C-alpha positions in Angstrom: 3.0 -41.5 -28.3 -0.2 -43.4 -29.2 -0.9 -47.1 -28.1 -0.2 -48.2 -31.8 3.2 -46.4 -31.8 4.2 -48.0 -28.5 3.2 -51.4 -30.1 5.5 -50.6 -33.1 8.3 -49.8 -31.0 7.9 -52.8 -28.9 7.8 -55.1 -31.9 10.8 -53.3 -33.5 12.7 -54.3 -30.6 11.6 -58.0 -30.3 12.2 -58.4 -34.0 16.0 -57.4 -33.5 16.3 -59.2 -30.2 13.9 -62.2 -30.1 12.1 -62.5 -26.7 11.4 -66.2 -26.5 8.1 -67.4 -25.0 6.7 -63.9 -25.2 3.2 -65.2 -26.4 3.7 -69.0 -26.0 0.7 -71.2 -25.3 0.9 -74.7 -24.1 -0.2 -76.4 -27.1 1.7 -78.9 -29.4 3.4 -77.0 -32.4 1.7 -78.0 -35.8 4.1 -80.8 -37.4 4.2 -81.2 -41.2 6.1 -83.8 -43.2 9.0 -82.3 -44.6 8.7 -78.8 -43.0 11.5 -77.7 -41.0 11.2 -74.5 -39.0 14.5 -72.4 -38.5 15.5 -71.9 -34.9 15.3 -68.2 -34.8 11.9 -68.2 -36.7 10.7 -70.4 -33.9 12.0 -68.1 -31.2 10.0 -65.4 -32.9 6.9 -67.1 -32.7 4.8 -64.4 -31.1 1.5 -66.0 -31.7 -1.0 -67.1 -29.0 -2.4 -70.4 -30.9 -2.6 -71.1 -34.6 -4.4 -69.9 -37.7 -3.0 -72.7 -40.0 -5.8 -75.3 -40.0 -4.8 -77.9 -42.7 -8.4 -78.8 -43.7 -8.9 -75.0 -44.6 -6.0 -75.1 -47.1 -6.9 -77.3 -50.0 -6.6 -76.0 -53.7 -3.7 -73.8 -52.8 -5.6 -70.7 -51.6 -4.1 -67.1 -51.6 -3.4 -66.1 -48.1 -3.1 -62.7 -46.7 -1.1 -62.8 -43.5 -1.7 -59.5 -41.3 1.4 -59.0 -38.9 4.2 -61.3 -40.3 6.1 -61.7 -37.2 9.1 -64.0 -37.7 7.4 -65.5 -40.5 6.5 -68.8 -38.9 3.0 -69.1 -40.0 3.6 -67.5 -43.5 6.0 -70.4 -44.0 3.4 -73.0 -42.8 0.7 -71.3 -45.1 3.2 -71.5 -48.1 3.4 -75.5 -47.4 -0.1 -75.7 -48.8 0.2 -73.0 -51.5 3.5 -73.4 -53.4 3.4 -70.7 -56.1 4.7 -67.1 -56.2 3.1 -64.6 -54.0 0.5 -67.3 -52.7 1.1 -65.7 -49.3 0.9 -62.0 -48.9 2.4 -61.1 -45.6 1.9 -57.5 -44.3 3.7 -55.7 -41.2 3.8 -52.0 -40.6 7.2 -52.6 -38.6 10.5 -52.5 -40.9 12.4 -54.5 -38.3 9.8 -57.4 -38.3 9.7 -57.3 -42.0 13.5 -57.5 -42.4 13.7 -60.3 -39.9 10.8 -62.2 -41.4 12.7 -62.1 -44.8 16.1 -63.2 -43.3 14.4 -66.1 -41.6 12.4 -67.3 -44.9 16.0 -67.2 -46.7 17.1 -69.8 -44.0 13.8 -71.6 -44.3 14.6 -71.9 -48.1 17.9 -73.4 -47.4 16.4 -75.8 -44.8 13.4 -76.9 -46.9 14.0 -78.0 -50.5 10.1 -77.5 -51.3 10.3 -73.8 -50.3 11.0 -70.8 -52.4 11.0 -67.2 -50.9 9.2 -66.0 -53.8 6.1 -68.0 -52.4 5.8 -65.3 -49.4 5.3 -61.8 -50.7 6.3 -59.4 -47.6 4.9 -55.9 -48.0 4.5 -52.8 -45.7 0.9 -52.4 -44.6 -1.3 -52.5 -41.6 -4.5 -54.0 -40.8 -6.6 -50.8 -41.3 -5.4 -50.1 -44.9 -4.7 -53.9 -46.5 -2.8 -53.4 -49.6 -5.0 -55.6 -51.8 -8.1 -55.3 -53.8 -11.8 -56.1 -52.9 -12.6 -59.7 -52.9 -9.0 -60.7 -54.0 -8.0 -63.3 -51.3 -9.3 -66.6 -50.0 -7.9 -66.4 -46.4 -7.2 -63.4 -44.1 -5.2 -64.6 -41.0 -3.6 -62.9 -38.2 -2.4 -64.3 -34.8 -2.3 -62.3 -31.5 -2.5 -58.9 -33.2 -6.0 -57.7 -33.1 -6.2 -58.1 -29.5 -4.1 -55.2 -29.1 -6.5 -52.8 -30.8 -8.8 -50.8 -29.0 -12.5 -52.0 -29.9 -13.2 -49.5 -32.5 -9.9 -50.1 -34.1 -10.7 -53.9 -34.0 -13.9 -53.2 -35.9 -11.9 -51.2 -38.6 -9.5 -54.3 -39.0 -12.3 -56.8 -39.2 -14.1 -54.5 -41.9 -10.9 -54.4 -43.9 -10.4 -58.3 -43.6 -14.1 -58.5 -44.9 -13.5 -56.3 -47.8 -10.5 -58.1 -49.2 -12.1 -61.6 -48.7 -13.7 -63.3 -51.7 -17.2 -64.5 -51.1 -16.9 -67.5 -49.1 -13.7 -66.6 -47.9 -12.3 -67.1 -44.4 -10.9 -65.0 -41.6 -8.5 -67.3 -39.5 -7.7 -65.6 -36.2 -6.0 -66.5 -32.9 -6.4 -64.0 -30.1 -6.5 -63.7 -26.4 -9.8 -63.1 -25.0 -10.7 -62.0 -21.6 -12.9 -64.0 -19.0 -14.3 -60.8 -17.7 -13.9 -57.2 -18.7 -10.2 -55.9 -18.2 -10.2 -52.9 -15.6 -9.4 -49.5 -17.4 -6.2 -49.0 -15.6 -4.8 -52.0 -17.3 -6.5 -51.1 -20.8 -4.6 -47.7 -20.6 -1.2 -49.4 -20.0 0.3 -49.1 -23.5 3.0 -51.3 -22.7 0.9 -54.2 -21.3 -1.5 -53.7 -24.4 1.6 -54.3 -26.8 2.3 -57.4 -24.9 -1.1 -58.9 -25.6 -2.1 -58.7 -21.9 -4.6 -55.7 -21.4 -6.3 -55.2 -24.7 -8.3 -58.5 -24.9 -12.2 -58.2 -24.8 -14.7 -60.8 -23.6 -15.6 -63.7 -25.8 -19.2 -62.5 -26.5 -17.9 -59.1 -27.5 -15.3 -60.5 -29.8 -17.8 -62.8 -31.4 -20.3 -60.1 -31.8 -17.8 -57.6 -33.6 -17.1 -60.4 -36.0 -20.7 -60.9 -36.6 -21.5 -57.0 -37.0 -19.2 -56.5 -40.0 -21.2 -59.2 -41.8 -19.5 -62.7 -41.4 -22.4 -65.2 -41.1 -20.8 -68.2 -39.6 -18.0 -68.3 -37.1 -16.4 -71.7 -35.9 -14.3 -72.0 -32.9 -11.2 -74.3 -33.4 -9.9 -74.1 -29.9 -10.2 -72.2 -26.6 -7.7 -72.7 -23.7 -5.9 -70.7 -21.0 -3.4 -68.2 -22.0 -2.4 -66.2 -19.1 -3.3 -65.4 -15.6 -3.0 -61.8 -14.4 -2.8 -62.2 -10.5 -4.4 -59.7 -8.3 -1.3 -58.6 -6.6 0.9 -57.8 -9.5 -1.7 -56.1 -11.7 -3.7 -54.6 -8.7 -6.9 -56.4 -9.3 -9.7 -57.3 -7.0 -9.2 -60.9 -7.9 -7.2 -63.0 -10.3 -8.0 -62.5 -14.1 -7.6 -65.4 -16.6 -7.0 -64.7 -20.2 -8.0 -67.3 -22.8 -6.6 -68.2 -26.3 -9.2 -68.4 -29.0 -8.7 -69.9 -32.3 -11.6 -69.0 -34.7 -12.5 -69.2 -38.6 -15.2 -66.9 -39.7 -16.8 -67.1 -43.1 -17.7 -64.5 -45.4 -21.2 -65.9 -46.0 -24.5 -64.0 -45.5 -26.1 -63.8 -42.2 -29.4 -66.1 -42.0 -32.5 -64.1 -41.2 -32.5 -65.7 -37.8 -28.9 -64.7 -36.8 -25.3 -65.9 -37.5 -24.3 -69.5 -37.0 -21.6 -69.8 -34.3 -20.2 -73.4 -33.7 -18.7 -74.1 -30.4 -18.8 -77.9 -30.6 -22.2 -78.4 -29.2 -24.1 -81.5 -30.5 -27.8 -82.6 -30.4 -28.7 -86.1 -29.7 -32.2 -87.4 -30.3 -33.5 -89.7 -27.7 -37.2 -90.3 -29.0 -38.5 -93.7 -30.2 -39.1 -92.7 -33.9 -36.9 -93.7 -36.7 -35.7 -90.2 -37.0 -36.2 -86.7 -36.0 -36.8 -84.0 -38.6 -37.3 -80.4 -37.4 -38.5 -79.2 -40.8 -35.7 -76.8 -41.1 -32.8 -79.1 -42.2 -32.1 -80.8 -39.2 -32.5 -84.7 -39.3 -31.3 -86.7 -36.4 -31.1 -90.4 -36.0 -31.9 -91.5 -32.6 -28.7 -91.8 -30.3 -26.2 -90.3 -33.0 -24.9 -86.9 -32.1 -25.2 -84.2 -34.8 -22.9 -81.1 -34.5 -25.3 -77.9 -34.3 -24.5 -74.3 -34.1 -25.4 -72.4 -30.6 -28.4 -71.0 -32.1 -30.1 -74.3 -33.1 -28.9 -75.9 -29.8 -30.7 -73.1 -28.1 -34.0 -73.6 -30.2 -33.9 -77.3 -29.4 -33.4 -76.9 -25.8 -36.3 -74.3 -25.6 -38.8 -76.2 -27.7 -38.0 -79.8 -28.0 -36.3 -80.4 -24.7 -38.2 -83.8 -23.9 -36.7 -86.1 -26.6 -33.4 -83.9 -27.3 -30.0 -83.9 -25.3 -27.9 -81.0 -26.1 -24.2 -81.3 -25.1 -22.1 -78.5 -23.7 -19.5 -76.7 -26.0 -16.3 -78.5 -26.5 -14.6 -75.3 -27.8 -13.5 -77.5 -30.8 -15.2 -77.7 -34.2 -13.7 -78.3 -37.7 -16.8 -78.9 -39.9 -19.6 -81.0 -40.5 -23.1 -80.9 -38.8 -25.9 -78.6 -39.6 -27.0 -75.1 -38.4 
């Protein structure tokens, strides 16, 4: 049995008998006025963070949601796009698709604004998305891509890039590892299906996103997810997994490299009225300006005397300059 078949069997089981807290993260659930989440849908919240960022959801975007789960985030996306097939949700597991459809029927009874036609649930997988090239505004996935082995992860990212419109966004939440996961855990198919042994490091994760062509990546959150203790998992030391929420934009990669925003700011500390680096960055004295990591590194190296660069906050939701 392949690791993907093991994962499919596992999620078939938890679709039929929900495993509460399977992937839970200590974060406040997204609250939206007039939105009621059915209790079973909440029990089947198998994500590790969130991909639903309200500031990204103006003008009723078309969303392709990969790995429908219990339908929670599909419902949340539909809150912002209230028209038939606004949300296309795919899943290769029949039992999961069936459970999501049942949960959405309950949601329609509990939410007067919601119609089940808003969410089009289809059979499909991350490697062969059943939509045309450049046809959706947003591709989203929560705690799925981390299950994939590295080359399969690249395949899934390429597929997401293919179906996004120019300027479209890939919104993801995945566990990452603070150091490489030992091979004996990577090869444990059950742990991989449970999102505990397939994670890669932050640097590799971001680089694979860039390698398929995404020119800008913004980190929305980075927080502890799970601790793999040394005794249970036969490790030389405890290993921390983190949850990373990111938004990657289908825009060209600049000549000097992709723009990665992790919450850094630059603060001009000189005596001039303003600072202009001649490359689009104009800073007023004492006022922080959000900058990407690439610009922060340039400033630190070349203009360190009158420039303060703050550490990554691992939270960025727009503004600033790269």
